[in-house]
C-alpha positions in Angstrom: -158.0 -76.8 -73.9 -155.0 -79.1 -72.8 -155.4 -81.3 -76.4 -155.9 -78.3 -78.2 -152.9 -76.7 -76.9 -150.9 -80.1 -78.0 -152.1 -80.2 -81.1 -151.2 -76.5 -82.0 -147.6 -77.2 -80.9 -147.7 -80.7 -82.9 -149.2 -78.7 -85.8 -146.1 -76.1 -86.2 -143.7 -78.9 -85.9 -144.5 -80.1 -88.8 -144.7 -77.3 -91.2 -141.5 -77.3 -91.4 -138.4 -78.8 -90.0 -136.1 -77.1 -88.0 -136.6 -73.8 -86.2 -137.8 -70.5 -87.3 -136.7 -69.3 -90.5 -134.5 -66.2 -90.4 -135.8 -63.5 -93.0 -133.0 -60.2 -93.5 -134.0 -57.6 -95.2 -132.6 -59.3 -98.4 -134.3 -62.1 -98.6 -136.9 -63.4 -101.3 -139.1 -65.9 -99.8 -142.1 -65.1 -97.9 -143.8 -68.3 -96.0 -147.6 -67.4 -95.8 -150.1 -69.2 -93.7 -153.3 -70.0 -95.1 -155.6 -73.3 -94.9 -155.6 -76.5 -96.8 -155.9 -76.8 -100.5 -159.1 -76.3 -101.2 -160.2 -74.1 -98.7 -161.3 -70.8 -99.0 -158.5 -69.1 -97.5 -156.0 -70.8 -99.6 -157.8 -69.6 -102.4 -156.7 -66.1 -100.8 -152.8 -66.4 -100.2 -152.9 -68.4 -103.9 -154.3 -64.8 -104.6 -151.5 -62.8 -102.7 -148.8 -64.7 -103.5 -149.6 -64.5 -107.2 -150.0 -60.8 -106.7 -147.1 -60.1 -104.6 -145.1 -62.4 -107.9 -146.3 -60.4 -110.6 -146.3 -56.6 -108.9 -143.4 -56.4 -106.1 -140.1 -57.2 -107.1 -137.7 -59.5 -105.5 -140.7 -61.3 -103.1 -141.1 -65.1 -103.7 -144.1 -66.4 -101.8 -144.8 -69.9 -100.2 -148.0 -71.1 -99.4 -148.0 -73.4 -96.2 -151.3 -75.5 -96.5 -152.5 -76.0 -93.4 -154.0 -74.5 -90.1 -156.5 -71.6 -90.1 -157.8 -69.2 -87.8 -157.1 -71.1 -84.2 -153.4 -72.1 -85.8 -152.3 -69.3 -87.8 -151.3 -66.5 -84.9 -149.0 -69.6 -83.1 -147.6 -70.9 -86.7 -146.3 -67.1 -87.2 -145.1 -66.6 -83.6 -142.8 -69.4 -83.8 -141.5 -68.3 -87.0 -143.0 -71.3 -89.4 -144.7 -68.5 -91.6 -143.5 -64.8 -91.7 -147.2 -63.9 -92.4 -150.8 -65.2 -92.2 -154.5 -65.2 -92.6 -156.2 -64.7 -89.6 -159.3 -63.6 -87.7 -159.1 -60.4 -85.8 -160.2 -62.1 -82.7 -158.3 -65.1 -82.1 -155.0 -62.9 -83.0 -156.1 -61.0 -79.8 -156.6 -64.1 -77.9 -152.9 -65.7 -79.0 -151.7 -61.9 -78.3 -152.7 -62.7 -74.6 -152.5 -66.2 -74.8 -156.6 -66.4 -73.5 -159.5 -68.8 -74.2 -158.6 -71.2 -77.0 -154.7 -70.9 -76.3 -154.6 -71.4 -72.6 -151.3 -69.3 -71.6 -149.6 -69.9 -75.2 -149.0 -66.7 -76.4 -148.0 -65.1 -79.3 -146.9 -61.4 -78.2 -144.7 -61.2 -81.5 -147.1 -61.0 -84.0 -148.2 -57.5 -86.0 -151.2 -56.8 -88.7 -150.8 -56.0 -91.9 -153.9 -55.4 -93.5 -157.2 -54.8 -91.2 -160.9 -55.5 -92.3 -160.3 -58.1 -95.7 -164.1 -59.2 -94.7 -166.4 -60.0 -91.8 -166.5 -63.9 -90.1 -169.7 -63.7 -88.7 -171.1 -66.0 -85.7 -175.0 -66.4 -86.0 -177.6 -68.4 -84.2 -180.5 -70.4 -85.6 -183.7 -71.8 -83.8 -186.0 -74.7 -84.4 -189.5 -72.7 -85.0 -191.4 -75.6 -82.9 -188.9 -74.9 -80.0 -189.8 -70.8 -80.5 -193.6 -72.1 -80.5 -194.0 -74.5 -77.9 -192.3 -72.5 -75.3 -193.2 -69.0 -76.6 -190.0 -67.4 -77.1 -189.2 -65.1 -78.9 -185.9 -63.9 -78.4 -182.2 -65.5 -77.7 -182.6 -63.4 -74.1 -185.8 -65.2 -73.7 -184.6 -68.7 -74.3 -181.3 -68.3 -72.1 -182.4 -66.8 -69.3 -185.8 -68.9 -69.3 -184.2 -71.8 -67.2 -186.1 -73.9 -69.6 -184.3 -77.1 -71.1 -182.4 -75.8 -74.9 -180.1 -78.3 -76.7 -177.5 -75.8 -77.9 -175.8 -77.3 -80.8 -172.3 -76.2 -82.0 -168.8 -77.6 -83.4 -166.4 -79.5 -81.0 -163.9 -78.4 -79.3 -161.0 -76.5 -80.8 -163.4 -74.3 -83.1 -163.4 -70.7 -82.2 -167.4 -70.8 -81.4 -167.3 -72.8 -78.3 -165.4 -70.0 -76.5 -168.1 -67.3 -77.7 -170.9 -69.2 -77.1 -169.6 -68.9 -73.0 -169.1 -65.7 -73.4 -172.9 -65.4 -74.8 -174.1 -67.8 -71.8 -172.5 -65.9 -69.5 -174.0 -62.7 -70.9 -177.4 -64.0 -70.0 -176.6 -65.4 -66.3 -176.1 -68.7 -68.1 -173.3 -71.2 -68.6 -172.8 -75.2 -69.7 -173.3 -76.4 -66.0 -176.3 -74.5 -65.9 -177.5 -75.5 -69.6 -177.5 -78.8 -68.3 -179.2 -78.4 -64.4 -181.8 -77.3 -66.5 -182.4 -80.5 -68.3 -180.8 -78.9 -71.6 -177.6 -80.5 -73.6 -174.2 -79.3 -75.3 -174.0 -81.1 -78.4 -170.9 -80.4 -80.4 -171.0 -82.8 -83.2 -169.1 -82.7 -86.6 -170.4 -80.8 -89.0 -172.3 -83.8 -91.3 -174.2 -84.7 -88.5 -175.9 -81.2 -88.0 -178.6 -81.0 -90.4 -180.0 -84.1 -89.0 -179.9 -83.4 -85.4 -182.3 -80.4 -86.5 -184.2 -82.1 -88.5 -185.2 -84.8 -85.7 -185.4 -82.1 -83.0 -182.6 -83.4 -80.8 -180.5 -79.6 -81.3 -183.1 -76.1 -80.4 -180.3 -73.7 -80.8 -177.6 -73.8 -83.4 -174.3 -71.5 -83.0 -172.0 -71.3 -86.2 -169.4 -69.3 -88.5 -172.1 -67.7 -91.2 -171.0 -67.7 -94.2 -172.2 -67.3 -97.7 -173.3 -70.6 -99.1 -172.2 -72.3 -96.2 -173.5 -75.9 -96.7 -174.3 -76.8 -93.8 -176.3 -74.0 -93.1 -178.0 -74.1 -96.4 -179.3 -77.8 -95.5 -180.5 -76.7 -92.9 -182.5 -73.5 -93.7 -184.2 -75.4 -97.1 -184.7 -78.9 -94.2 -184.9 -78.0 -90.9 -188.2 -75.5 -90.4 -185.1 -72.9 -88.5 -184.9 -69.0 -88.1 -181.9 -66.9 -88.4 -182.4 -65.5 -84.8 -180.3 -62.2 -83.5 -177.9 -62.2 -81.0 -179.0 -60.2 -78.0 -177.8 -56.9 -77.1 -176.5 -58.5 -73.8 -174.6 -61.0 -76.0 -173.3 -58.4 -78.3 -171.3 -56.3 -75.4 -170.0 -59.3 -73.8 -168.8 -60.5 -77.4 -167.4 -57.1 -77.7 -164.7 -57.8 -74.9 -162.5 -60.7 -76.5 -162.5 -58.7 -79.7 -166.1 -60.3 -81.9 -167.7 -56.9 -82.9 -171.3 -56.5 -83.8 -171.6 -57.1 -87.5 -175.0 -57.2 -89.7 -175.3 -60.9 -91.9 -177.0 -60.1 -95.1 -179.8 -61.4 -96.4 -177.6 -64.7 -97.9 -180.6 -67.1 -96.9 -184.1 -67.5 -97.9 -185.3 -68.2 -93.8 -184.0 -64.4 -93.4 -186.5 -61.9 -93.5 -184.0 -59.2 -93.2 -180.2 -58.8 -91.8 -179.8 -61.0 -89.0 -177.4 -59.5 -86.0 -174.3 -61.8 -85.0 -170.7 -61.4 -83.7 -167.9 -60.4 -86.5 -164.5 -62.3 -85.7 -163.0 -60.5 -88.6 -159.9 -61.2 -90.7 -156.5 -59.5 -91.6 -153.3 -60.1 -92.5 -150.3 -60.6 -90.0 -146.9 -61.1 -89.3 -144.1 -61.2 -87.3 -142.5 -57.8 -85.4 -139.0 -58.9 -86.8 -140.0 -59.1 -90.5 -138.1 -56.7 -91.7 -140.0 -53.1 -92.7 -139.6 -52.7 -96.1 -141.0 -56.2 -97.3 -144.3 -55.5 -94.6 -144.2 -52.1 -96.1 -144.2 -53.8 -100.0 -147.2 -56.5 -98.7 -149.3 -53.9 -97.0 -148.8 -51.5 -99.8 -149.8 -54.5 -102.7 -152.5 -56.1 -100.9 -154.1 -52.4 -100.2 -153.5 -51.7 -103.8 -154.5 -54.3 -105.7 -157.2 -55.5 -103.5 -159.9 -55.2 -106.7 -157.9 -57.7 -108.4 -157.4 -60.0 -104.9 -161.2 -59.6 -104.5 -161.8 -61.1 -108.4 -160.0 -64.4 -107.2 -161.2 -64.2 -103.8 -164.3 -62.5 -103.6 -165.4 -62.2 -100.2 -162.9 -59.3 -100.1 -165.2 -57.3 -102.1 -166.4 -56.5 -98.2 -163.1 -54.6 -98.0 -162.8 -50.6 -97.4 -159.9 -49.4 -97.9 -159.9 -46.1 -95.6 -160.5 -48.6 -92.6 -157.7 -51.1 -93.1 -155.6 -49.5 -90.7 -158.4 -48.6 -88.0 -157.6 -49.9 -84.3 -161.1 -51.9 -85.1 -160.5 -53.5 -87.9 -156.6 -54.8 -87.1 -157.5 -55.7 -83.2 -153.2 -56.3 -82.9 -150.5 -53.6 -83.3 -149.5 -52.5 -86.7 -146.4 -53.6 -88.1 -143.8 -50.4 -88.4 -143.5 -51.4 -92.1 -147.1 -51.2 -91.9 -147.5 -48.0 -90.4 -145.6 -45.9 -92.5 -147.5 -46.9 -95.8 -150.7 -46.0 -94.0 -149.4 -42.9 -93.2 -148.1 -42.1 -96.8 -151.7 -42.7 -97.9 -153.0 -40.7 -94.9 -155.1 -43.1 -92.9 -152.7 -43.2 -90.4 
């Protein structure tokens, strides 16, 4: 945890030199926190940049090609970006200084547009493991006391904190998994398919996205099945901002939609972003979503009527966004 906190601080320090960048009402440049070039969020940020510059007179947008769902709330908090893409759940963690943030709070972040697209956490299990033990549900696996080798991303991802919560919901923990003869395996994505094929991992938690290359490889070569997150797990995850989500039939091994958790995605800003600029950005994104989704298809899931809802934003709305949503009758 300390290593992650230090990494966040170092990352923020190198994004731009010097102190936070002030943005007065008359300023034209807005920095948007995204992810590295080639990532989905970089494509999304590029679509926002293009649309804002074409339709929102007076705004010039610069993309910060670093960061991601964990780093971006702190980047906005520290003034390195005025707006950023973020996961709803991690924005809530950052605001409170919980879980991955280990006391480093982001009290000054606000939401502009909620419900951009779901970001699921789901579970995949080896079929042989199910057959050998007679398990049919995640609840049975985690409450049986039998050994299970659980695989996930390394520390620093938003997956491990969620898995901790899932384990706790079933009276388990990392310590108990190990005491029962199982393992917690945290490896790079490039190693995951091989570990499933070799039987070294039994249960796998990850971010589930359509076409996800690691999950695609595992589903084709690993003799595995998706398994629903339990009602107990969903209830516990909702306490940390991860809501229930139905994962569509994106992979051949799914016989139906799979119950998972949804971290959510939204566009955030610093609370001191001038209201007129926040209004302009919110209005542009909401009213040009068809154009944005053509360039970043994940946003085809956006539902305009839910853009201002508390569950799709997770943190308070910026006053400029509130002004827009009141104008169109969503507040």
